[in-house]
N, C-alpha and C positions, 0 to 999 in steps of 0.2 A: 607723437612725431610732428614734424613741421608740417602743418595743414595747408598752408597758405602760400608756400614758395612757389615762384613760377620758374617752371622749366619748359623747354621744347623737348617734346619726345617723339621718339621713332618707334611706331608698332609695327613689327614684322608679322607676316603671315601669309595666307593665301588671299588672292585678290577679292574673291567673293566675300570672304570673311571682313575684310578690310572695307569693303563698300558698304556692308551692313553697319559696321561702326560708324563708318562716316555719316550714315543717315541717323546716327543717334542709337544703335542698338548695341550696348555695351556689354560683352560676354565675361563673367567673372567664373574663373575655373576653382574647383574645390582644392584646397592644399595637398590633399592625398593623391591626386592627380599628379602632382610633381614629385612626390615621395615615391611613386610607384614607376614613373618613367624611366626606362632603362637608357636613355641617352645621356652621354656626358656633357651636353649643353643646356638642356632642359631639365633633366631629372636631377632631383638632390633628395637624398633619403634623410638630410640632416635638416629640412625645412621647419623652422620653429622648434628645433631641438637643441639643448645645450649640451655640450660634452662635459663629462665628469673625469676627472684622474681616477683611473681604476684604482691606484694604490690607496687612495684616500677613503675608501667606502669601508665600512664595518658591517657585518652581521654577525650577531650572537646566537649561539646555540641555547638550549634550556638551561644549561649549567653556566650560562655568562660568559663563554670563552668566544672570542672572534675566530669565525670558521676559517677566515684566510690565513691563520697562523698554521694550518695544515693543508689547506686547499691552494691553488695558483690563482691569482687575481683573474677576472675576466679581461679580455681584450679589449673591449670598450665598454663604456657605461654612458648613458644619455638620461637627461631629465627631460620629461615631455608632459604636456596636459593631455589627459585621458579624454576622448570625445571631440578632439579639435579637428577631426578628419574632414568636416564639412565647412571649415573656415573658407570663405570665398575672396579671391583676390585677382586684382588686373595688373599686368606687368607691362612694363615698356622700357626702353633705353633713353638716358639722359642725352641729349646733344650738347656737349659744350668743349672749350678749347683744351681741356685736359686729355681728351683723347683725338687731339688734331695736331698736324704739323703745319707750322707757318710756311708758306711758299714765298709770297712777296706782297708787299702793301698789305691791302685786306683781303687776300685770298688765303685759304687754307684747304687742307685736304685730310681725311681720317687715317689714323695711325694704322699700321698693319694689324696690330693686336686687337683692336676694336673690330675691323673687318672680319679677322678669323673668328672673334667671339660670337658674333650675331649672324653670320652668313647663312647658317643653316636653318635659321627660325621662319624663313619663308622667301618667295620670289619677289614679293612686293612689300613696300613699307607705307604707312600713313603717317605722316608729319603732323602733328598737333599739339596743343598747349595742356599742362598739366593743370592749370586753374580752370581751362575749360571743363575738363573732365570732373573736376570737383564740383564745378557749378550746376553741370548735368545732373549728377548724383543728389545733389541738394535738392534739386527740383522734382525729383522722381518720388513715385510712391510704389510699394509693391501691391500684388493683387489683393491685399487685405486693406489696402488704403493707408497703411503706417508710413511714416517718414524712414528714410535709409541713414543709418549712420555709418560714418566712415573714419579711417585713419590712414594717413598717407605720408610718404616720404622716400627718401633715396636710400638704398640698401648701404648698410656698414659691411665692410669686408675685413674679416680677421683670420688669423692662423688657428684653425680648429684644433691644434695640438698644444696651444698655449692654455694651460689650465689655471694660470694665476690672473692674467688680465681679462677678466670678464665684464668690464664696465660697459661694452656695446649692449649687452642684455639688460642694461637698466638705464639706457639714455635719457629716456624721459619719466621713468617711474611706473609707467604703464605696463600692464601683464602683456600687451602686445609688442612690445619691443623686441622680443626674441624673434618675432616673425619679419623684423627688418634687419636681420643679420644673416651673412652667408660666408661660406669659405673664400679663401684667396684664389681658388681655382675659377671662381666667376667673376673676378673683379672687373676683367675688362668688358663684360656686359654693361657696366656702368648703368644699374636698373634703378628704376622709381617703380614704385607699387602702391597701390591703395587696396585696402581690406574693408569689405563691408559686413553690415548685419542690420537685422531690423531694429528700430529704436526701442520696442518694447517687446517683441516676440522674435525668435530666430527666422531667418529668411528660409524659405522651402526652395529646393532646387525645382527648376521649371524648363531646364534644357539639358536633357542627360543628367549628369551629377552637378552640373554648374547652374549658374543663374544668368538670365539674358534680361538685362534691364533695358526696357524702351522708355528712351527720352527724345529730345528732339536732335535735328542735324547738326554736326559740326561743320559749319559753314567755312571757318576760317583754318581749313586743313586741306591736306594734299597726298594724292597717292600717286606713287612711281615705283618703278622697277628696282628691287634692291641693287643690283648691280650698277646701275646709273646713279643711284643716291651714293653710294659708297666710294665710287670711283670719281665722280665728278668733283670738281674744284668748288668751294663754298666761300661765297663773300661775306664777312662779318663786319659790320660798321657800327660804330659808337652810337 
């Protein structure tokens, strides 16, 4: 993915968690947490999974006959990696004019669809830069002293019922590409994410099922109430 693109990010959450993040403590959640989440805004059982056209699969019996000539096709089929449940990721929303309405001159306001998509993630928001997060990760080490590997980028949104156009899952040729794709239902969240792992060995969870990476403070960042952030006018200059 595009590791060095610079975005302004909005990380929504509880105030105490965002204060910890502002101090440089970055929490990465396991992907399985999102697959198991029952909410319609955070949960996504298709995280990192590729849908397959059920009518295209074939399973043969001992005599070489396709069993689906006699049995009905399953309702859904997915391709997934076994053992990826502990893949660690950090997610936030990208702030850009794609999800804003122009008021006048250099004044903008967020579109209603963006407000509705992110309003349930938390009562507070931390504004920071994607490049700063990557710099913090690059300077960090885990408890074993090893460097942290990472891949980052914006999420690509696609129709999950379109079985023909699957280029999004091969965007860069990396096996991680599938973890930067989500369905159209999540498009208005305008998500950016970073996935981490140990440079030589897999990272071990140190905060529940996730990882808390201790770095240094994000000095150029700001915490504010979500309602104020979403409803205030924003000034954008060249």
